[in-house]
DSSP file (Angstrom, degrees, kcal/mol; ACC not computed):
  #  RESIDUE AA STRUCTURE BP1 BP2  ACC     N-H-->O    O-->H-N    N-H-->O    O-->H-N    TCO  KAPPA ALPHA  PHI   PSI    X-CA   Y-CA   Z-CA
    1    1 A M              0   0    0      0, 0.0     2,-0.2     0, 0.0     0, 0.0   0.000 360.0 360.0 360.0 139.3   -1.1   21.9   14.3
    2    2 A L        -     0   0    0      1,-0.1     2,-0.1     2,-0.0     3,-0.0  -0.545 360.0-127.8 -84.1 145.8    1.2   19.3   15.8
    3    3 A T     >  -     0   0    0     -2,-0.2     4,-2.4     1,-0.1     5,-0.2  -0.416  31.6-103.8 -79.9 167.1    4.8   18.9   14.8
    4    4 A F  H  > S+     0   0    0      1,-0.2     4,-2.2     2,-0.2     5,-0.2   0.911 122.5  49.9 -58.9 -43.8    6.1   15.6   13.8
    5    5 A K  H  > S+     0   0    0      1,-0.2     4,-2.2     2,-0.2    -1,-0.2   0.901 110.2  49.6 -63.7 -42.1    7.9   15.1   17.1
    6    6 A Q  H  > S+     0   0    0      2,-0.2     4,-2.3     1,-0.2    -1,-0.2   0.894 109.8  52.3 -64.7 -38.9    4.7   16.0   19.0
    7    7 A S  H  X S+     0   0    0     -4,-2.4     4,-2.5     2,-0.2    -2,-0.2   0.927 109.6  48.3 -61.1 -45.8    2.7   13.5   16.9
    8    8 A I  H  X S+     0   0    0     -4,-2.2     4,-2.5     1,-0.2    -2,-0.2   0.898 111.1  51.0 -63.0 -41.4    5.2   10.7   17.6
    9    9 A L  H  X S+     0   0    0     -4,-2.2     4,-2.5     2,-0.2    -1,-0.2   0.905 111.4  47.3 -63.7 -41.6    5.1   11.5   21.3
   10   10 A L  H  X S+     0   0    0     -4,-2.3     4,-2.6     2,-0.2     5,-0.3   0.904 112.2  49.7 -65.7 -41.5    1.3   11.4   21.4
   11   11 A I  H  X S+     0   0    0     -4,-2.5     4,-2.3     2,-0.2     5,-0.2   0.929 113.0  47.3 -62.1 -45.0    1.2    8.1   19.5
   12   12 A T  H  X S+     0   0    0     -4,-2.5     4,-2.3     2,-0.2     5,-0.2   0.923 112.7  49.3 -60.3 -46.4    3.7    6.6   21.8
   13   13 A L  H  X S+     0   0    0     -4,-2.5     4,-2.5     1,-0.2    -2,-0.2   0.946 115.5  41.0 -60.4 -51.7    1.8    7.8   24.9
   14   14 A F  H  X S+     0   0    0     -4,-2.6     4,-2.3     2,-0.2    -1,-0.2   0.819 113.7  53.0 -73.8 -30.4   -1.6    6.5   23.8
   15   15 A T  H  X S+     0   0    0     -4,-2.3     4,-1.9    -5,-0.3    -1,-0.2   0.926 113.6  44.1 -66.6 -44.0   -0.3    3.2   22.4
   16   16 A T  H  X S+     0   0    0     -4,-2.3     4,-2.0    -5,-0.2    -2,-0.2   0.921 114.1  49.6 -65.4 -44.2    1.5    2.5   25.7
   17   17 A L  H  X S+     0   0    0     -4,-2.5     4,-2.5    -5,-0.2     5,-0.2   0.904 110.6  50.3 -61.4 -42.8   -1.5    3.6   27.7
   18   18 A G  H  X>S+     0   0    0     -4,-2.3     4,-2.3     1,-0.2     5,-0.5   0.874 108.7  52.3 -63.2 -38.3   -3.8    1.4   25.6
   19   19 A A  H  X5S+     0   0    0     -4,-1.9     4,-0.9     1,-0.2     5,-0.3   0.895 114.5  42.0 -66.2 -39.7   -1.5   -1.6   26.1
   20   20 A F  H  <5S+     0   0    0     -4,-2.0    -2,-0.2     2,-0.2     4,-0.2   0.868 120.1  41.5 -75.5 -37.4   -1.6   -1.2   29.9
   21   21 A V  H  <5S+     0   0    0     -4,-2.5    -2,-0.2    -5,-0.2    -3,-0.2   0.932 137.6   4.6 -79.4 -46.6   -5.3   -0.4   30.3
   22   22 A G  H  X5S+     0   0    0     -4,-2.3     4,-2.0    -5,-0.2     5,-0.2   0.345  96.5 103.3-123.4   6.6   -6.8   -2.9   27.9
   23   23 A G  H  X<S+     0   0    0     -4,-0.9     4,-2.5    -5,-0.5     5,-0.2   0.873  82.1  49.9 -61.9 -41.4   -4.0   -5.1   26.6
   24   24 A S  H  > S+     0   0    0     -5,-0.3     4,-2.1     1,-0.2    -1,-0.2   0.862 109.8  51.8 -70.3 -33.8   -4.7   -8.1   28.7
   25   25 A K  H  > S+     0   0    0      2,-0.2     4,-2.4     1,-0.2    -1,-0.2   0.911 111.5  46.8 -66.3 -41.7   -8.4   -8.1   27.8
   26   26 A V  H  X S+     0   0    0     -4,-2.0     4,-2.9     2,-0.2     5,-0.3   0.919 112.1  50.2 -65.6 -43.6   -7.5   -8.0   24.1
   27   27 A A  H  X S+     0   0    0     -4,-2.5     4,-2.5     1,-0.2    -2,-0.2   0.887 111.5  49.0 -62.8 -38.6   -4.9  -10.8   24.5
   28   28 A Y  H  X>S+     0   0    0     -4,-2.1     4,-1.8     2,-0.2     5,-0.9   0.927 113.4  46.4 -65.9 -44.2   -7.5  -12.9   26.3
   29   29 A T  I  X>S+     0   0    0     -4,-2.4     5,-2.0     3,-0.2     4,-1.2   0.947 119.7  38.6 -63.7 -48.7  -10.1  -12.4   23.7
   30   30 A V  I  <>S+     0   0    0     -4,-2.9     5,-0.6     1,-0.2    -2,-0.2   0.906 124.2  39.2 -69.5 -41.6   -7.8  -13.0   20.7
   31   31 A G  I  <5S+     0   0    0     -4,-2.5     6,-0.6    -5,-0.3    -1,-0.2   0.591 132.4  16.4 -88.3 -10.1   -5.9  -15.8   22.3
   32   32 A G  I  <5S+     0   0    0     -4,-1.8    -3,-0.2    -5,-0.2    -2,-0.2   0.625 124.1  41.8-134.2 -25.0   -8.6  -17.7   24.1
   33   33 A T  I  <<S+     0   0    0     -4,-1.2    -3,-0.2    -5,-0.9    -4,-0.1   0.875 113.6  43.4 -97.4 -44.0  -12.1  -16.8   22.9
   34   34 A I  I   <S+     0   0    0     -5,-2.0    49,-0.1     1,-0.3    -4,-0.1   0.958 130.9   0.9 -72.3 -51.1  -11.9  -16.5   19.1
   35   35 A I  S   <S-     0   0    0     -5,-0.6     2,-0.4    -6,-0.2    -1,-0.3  -0.989  81.8-106.4-134.9 147.2   -9.8  -19.7   18.6
   36   36 A P    >   -     0   0    0      0, 0.0     3,-1.3     0, 0.0     7,-0.2  -0.587  23.5-148.5 -73.4 127.8   -8.4  -22.2   21.1
   37   37 A V  T 3  S+     0   0    0     -6,-0.6    -5,-0.1    -2,-0.4     6,-0.1   0.682  92.5  62.8 -72.1 -16.6   -4.7  -21.6   21.5
   38   38 A H  T 3  S+     0   0    0      1,-0.1     2,-0.8     2,-0.0    -1,-0.3   0.536  80.5  93.2 -86.3  -5.4   -4.0  -25.3   22.2
   39   39 A N    <>  -     0   0    0     -3,-1.3     4,-1.8     1,-0.2     5,-0.2  -0.785  56.0-169.5 -92.9 108.3   -5.3  -26.4   18.7
   40   40 A M  H  > S+     0   0    0     -2,-0.8     4,-2.3     1,-0.2     5,-0.2   0.763  82.2  62.7 -70.7 -24.3   -2.2  -26.5   16.4
   41   41 A E  H  > S+     0   0    0      2,-0.2     4,-2.0     1,-0.2    -1,-0.2   0.948 106.7  43.3 -64.9 -46.9   -4.4  -27.0   13.3
   42   42 A Y  H  > S+     0   0    0      1,-0.2     4,-2.3     2,-0.2    -2,-0.2   0.919 114.5  49.7 -64.8 -43.1   -6.0  -23.6   13.8
   43   43 A L  H  X S+     0   0    0     -4,-1.8     4,-2.5     1,-0.2    -1,-0.2   0.871 109.1  52.6 -65.2 -35.6   -2.7  -21.9   14.7
   44   44 A S  H  X S+     0   0    0     -4,-2.3     4,-2.7     2,-0.2    -1,-0.2   0.906 109.3  49.5 -65.1 -41.3   -1.1  -23.4   11.6
   45   45 A I  H  X S+     0   0    0     -4,-2.0     4,-2.6     2,-0.2     5,-0.3   0.907 111.2  49.8 -62.4 -41.9   -3.9  -22.0    9.4
   46   46 A V  H  X S+     0   0    0     -4,-2.3     4,-2.2     2,-0.2     5,-0.3   0.942 113.6  44.9 -62.9 -47.7   -3.4  -18.6   11.0
   47   47 A L  H  X S+     0   0    0     -4,-2.5     4,-2.2     1,-0.2    -2,-0.2   0.918 115.3  47.0 -64.2 -43.3    0.3  -18.6   10.5
   48   48 A F  H  X S+     0   0    0     -4,-2.7     4,-2.4     2,-0.2    -2,-0.2   0.942 114.5  45.5 -65.3 -47.4    0.1  -19.8    6.9
   49   49 A S  H  X S+     0   0    0     -4,-2.6     4,-2.1     1,-0.2    -1,-0.2   0.878 114.7  47.0 -67.4 -37.3   -2.6  -17.4    5.8
   50   50 A S  H  X S+     0   0    0     -4,-2.2     4,-2.4    -5,-0.3    -1,-0.2   0.892 112.6  50.0 -71.2 -37.6   -1.0  -14.4    7.4
   51   51 A A  H  X S+     0   0    0     -4,-2.2     4,-2.5    -5,-0.3    -2,-0.2   0.897 110.7  50.8 -64.7 -38.6    2.4  -15.3    5.9
   52   52 A L  H  X S+     0   0    0     -4,-2.4     4,-2.7     2,-0.2    -2,-0.2   0.913 110.7  48.4 -63.3 -43.3    0.7  -15.7    2.5
   53   53 A A  H  X S+     0   0    0     -4,-2.1     4,-2.4     2,-0.2     5,-0.2   0.913 113.2  46.7 -63.9 -43.8   -0.9  -12.3    2.8
   54   54 A V  H  X S+     0   0    0     -4,-2.4     4,-2.3     2,-0.2    -2,-0.2   0.907 114.1  48.0 -65.7 -41.7    2.3  -10.6    3.9
   55   55 A T  H  X S+     0   0    0     -4,-2.5     4,-2.6     2,-0.2    -2,-0.2   0.946 112.9  47.9 -63.6 -48.3    4.3  -12.3    1.0
   56   56 A F  H  X S+     0   0    0     -4,-2.7     4,-1.6     1,-0.2    -2,-0.2   0.927 114.1  46.0 -59.2 -47.0    1.7  -11.4   -1.6
   57   57 A A  H  <>S+     0   0    0     -4,-2.4     5,-3.3     1,-0.2    -1,-0.2   0.889 112.6  51.0 -64.4 -39.2    1.5   -7.8   -0.5
   58   58 A S  H ><5S+     0   0    0     -4,-2.3     3,-1.2     1,-0.2    -1,-0.2   0.902 108.3  51.6 -66.2 -40.4    5.3   -7.5   -0.3
   59   59 A L  H 3<5S+     0   0    0     -4,-2.6    -1,-0.2     1,-0.3    -2,-0.2   0.835 112.5  46.0 -64.1 -32.2    5.7   -8.9   -3.8
   60   60 A K  T 3<5S-     0   0    0     -4,-1.6    -1,-0.3    -5,-0.2    -2,-0.2   0.359 114.8-118.9 -90.4   4.3    3.2   -6.3   -5.1
   61   61 A A  T < 5 +     0   0    0     -3,-1.2    -3,-0.2     1,-0.2    -2,-0.1   0.844  63.3 149.3  60.0  36.9    5.0   -3.6   -3.1
   62   62 A L      < -     0   0    0     -5,-3.3    -1,-0.2    -6,-0.1     2,-0.2  -0.793  52.6-110.4 -98.6 142.4    1.9   -2.9   -1.1
   63   63 A P        +     0   0    0      0, 0.0     2,-0.3     0, 0.0    -5,-0.0  -0.504  44.8 172.4 -70.7 140.5    2.1   -1.7    2.5
   64   64 A I        -     0   0    0     -2,-0.2     2,-0.6   -10,-0.0     3,-0.1  -0.996  30.1-136.2-149.1 145.3    1.0   -4.3    5.0
   65   65 A S     >  -     0   0    0     -2,-0.3     4,-2.2     1,-0.2     5,-0.2  -0.913   8.5-154.3-103.0 122.2    0.9   -4.6    8.8
   66   66 A T  H  > S+     0   0    0     -2,-0.6     4,-2.1     1,-0.2     5,-0.2   0.903  96.5  52.4 -61.0 -41.3    2.0   -8.0   10.0
   67   67 A T  H  > S+     0   0    0      1,-0.2     4,-2.5     2,-0.2    -1,-0.2   0.927 110.1  47.4 -62.1 -45.5    0.1   -7.6   13.2
   68   68 A Q  H  > S+     0   0    0      1,-0.2     4,-2.4     2,-0.2    -1,-0.2   0.854 110.0  52.8 -67.1 -33.2   -3.1   -6.7   11.3
   69   69 A S  H  X S+     0   0    0     -4,-2.2     4,-1.9     2,-0.2    -1,-0.2   0.880 110.9  47.2 -69.6 -35.1   -2.7   -9.7    9.0
   70   70 A V  H  X S+     0   0    0     -4,-2.1     4,-2.5     2,-0.2    -2,-0.2   0.932 113.7  47.1 -68.6 -45.5   -2.3  -12.1   11.9
   71   71 A I  H  X S+     0   0    0     -4,-2.5     4,-2.5     1,-0.2    -2,-0.2   0.902 112.1  51.1 -61.8 -40.8   -5.4  -10.6   13.7
   72   72 A G  H  X S+     0   0    0     -4,-2.4     4,-2.4    -5,-0.2    -1,-0.2   0.885 110.0  49.4 -62.5 -39.5   -7.3  -10.8   10.4
   73   73 A A  H  X S+     0   0    0     -4,-1.9     4,-2.5     2,-0.2    -2,-0.2   0.897 110.4  50.4 -66.3 -40.4   -6.3  -14.5   10.0
   74   74 A I  H  X S+     0   0    0     -4,-2.5     4,-2.5     2,-0.2    -2,-0.2   0.930 112.4  46.8 -62.4 -45.2   -7.4  -15.2   13.6
   75   75 A I  H  X S+     0   0    0     -4,-2.5     4,-2.5     2,-0.2    -2,-0.2   0.895 111.2  52.4 -64.4 -39.7  -10.7  -13.6   13.0
   76   76 A G  H  X S+     0   0    0     -4,-2.4     4,-2.4     2,-0.2    -2,-0.2   0.905 111.4  45.8 -62.2 -42.5  -11.1  -15.5    9.7
   77   77 A V  H  X S+     0   0    0     -4,-2.5     4,-2.1     2,-0.2    -2,-0.2   0.902 111.8  52.9 -66.1 -40.4  -10.5  -18.8   11.4
   78   78 A G  H  X>S+     0   0    0     -4,-2.5     5,-3.1    -5,-0.2     4,-0.5   0.904 111.1  45.8 -61.5 -42.2  -12.9  -17.8   14.2
   79   79 A I  H ><5S+     0   0    0     -4,-2.5     3,-1.0     3,-0.2    -2,-0.2   0.923 111.5  52.7 -65.8 -43.9  -15.6  -17.0   11.6
   80   80 A A  H 3<5S+     0   0    0     -4,-2.4    -2,-0.2     1,-0.3    -1,-0.2   0.836 112.3  44.4 -62.8 -33.3  -14.9  -20.2    9.7
   81   81 A R  H 3<5S-     0   0    0     -4,-2.1    -1,-0.3    -5,-0.1    -2,-0.2   0.493 118.7-110.2 -92.1  -1.5  -15.2  -22.4   12.8
   82   82 A G  T <<5       0   0    0     -3,-1.0    -3,-0.2    -4,-0.5    -2,-0.1   0.740 360.0 360.0  86.8  23.6  -18.3  -20.5   14.0
   83   83 A S      <       0   0    0     -5,-3.1    -4,-0.2    -6,-0.2    -5,-0.1   0.483 360.0 360.0 -78.5 360.0  -16.9  -18.6   17.0
């Protein structure tokens, strides 16, 4: 069984490794393939919907990840526009 400190070290190691190995591919897919980054309408919808989700969850004292809410909003906009 891992101690708390060992768990944190493993999480840090694999998160950093994942960012270096596949981070640019993920950033390209999210930022260029799902929705066009130059379209301010899409970006405004993403920001508004993720802010709404974070605010609602915070008011209800529910745990929420800001990163996951933004990625979810990007995917939602991508689905709505048919990407």
